[in-house]
N, C-alpha and C positions, 0 to 999 in steps of 0.2 A: 599508616598511623591513624588512630581514631581522632575524631574532632574533640573528644574530651581531653585526651592527652595533649593535643595541640593547645587547647585553652589553658590547661594547667602549666605547660611549658612557658607560654607567653606571660601568664600572670606571675609565675616564679621569676622569670627573667626581669620583669619590671620591678618587682619587690626586692629582689637581691641587689639589683643595681642601686636602688634607693637606699637600702641599708648600708651598702659599701660606701656610697658617696656622702651620706649624712650622719650615720651613727658610728661607724668604726673610726677609732682614733689611734690605730696602731702605727707607730713610727716606721715599721718595716714595710708598710704599704707604699707602692709607687704613687706618684701624683696623678697619673692617668691610668685608670683601670676601667675597661669596658666589658660588660657582660654581653657576649655575642650570641650565645645559644644555651639552652637548657635541654637536656635529654632525660626525661623522667621514665623510670621503669614502669611496666604495665601495671604492677601491683601498687604503685605510688609510694613505695617504701624508700627508694633511693633515687637520686638525680645527679647526673654529671653536669657540671656548670663549666662551660667553655668561656674563657676570658682572654682578652687581649691586654697586654701590659706594655706601656711605653717605657723603654729603658734598656740598659745592657743586661747581660746574662745574670749577673749577681743580683740586680734589682728584681728581675723576673723570678729568680729562685726564692729570694726572701719574701716577695709578695705572695707567691703561691703557697709558701709555707705558712705565712701569717693567716691567709684566708682559710686554709685547711684547719689550722688550729682554732680559728674563730667560727668554724662551720656550725657548731652547736649554738653559739650566741646568735648567729645570723638566722638559724632555723627558729629559735625562740622568738626573735623579733618578727619574723614572717608569720609565725603561727598566731601571734597577737593580732595581726591585721587581717588574716584570711580565715575563712570558715572551712578549713580542711579537717577531716576526721583525724588525720595524722599528717604531720609535715614530713616530707621526705628527708632522709639523711643526705647531706650535700657533700659532694666530692669535686673539688676545683681542679681544672686542667687548663693548661696553656694552649691557646689556639693561635698558631702562627700564620694563618691563612692571609691576613692583611699584609704582614711583612713579606711573605712569600710572593704575593701578588704584586707588591711594589717592586721587589727585586726582578720579577719576570718582566714587568713593564719597562724597567730601566734597560734590561738586556735587549728587549725588542727595539727600544728606541736607539740603542747603540748600533744594532744591526741595520736598522733603517737608515740611520745617519751615515753609516759606513758605506752602504750601497749607494746612497745619493752622491757621496764624494766620488766614487768610482765612475758614476755616470757623467759627472761634470768634467772629469779628466779626458774622457773619450771624445 
């Protein structure tokens, strides 16, 4: 990936996060929404925004739907702040890597704890 795309991704991630936390007032949004990554196309016309949402499955569904519905509003707010020729069309996606990592850590901890108990019995 080029340094230009990396800079665009980083800038978009910061600005999208700012708009979600300060400007959006949709009641369908979860209380904790984190923008983890942005993947912008080489032609800068579209960008996939990976977010982490704290909550159950219904909360995640309603939040992702609200964000995709508000993507034009978010793009407009971002274009007012940035000097881009054109602001990319945003598509929001759920990134479960944090919850998957937490689950994996719990399972490893259970295995280690289970092995320690067996060693103590011998």
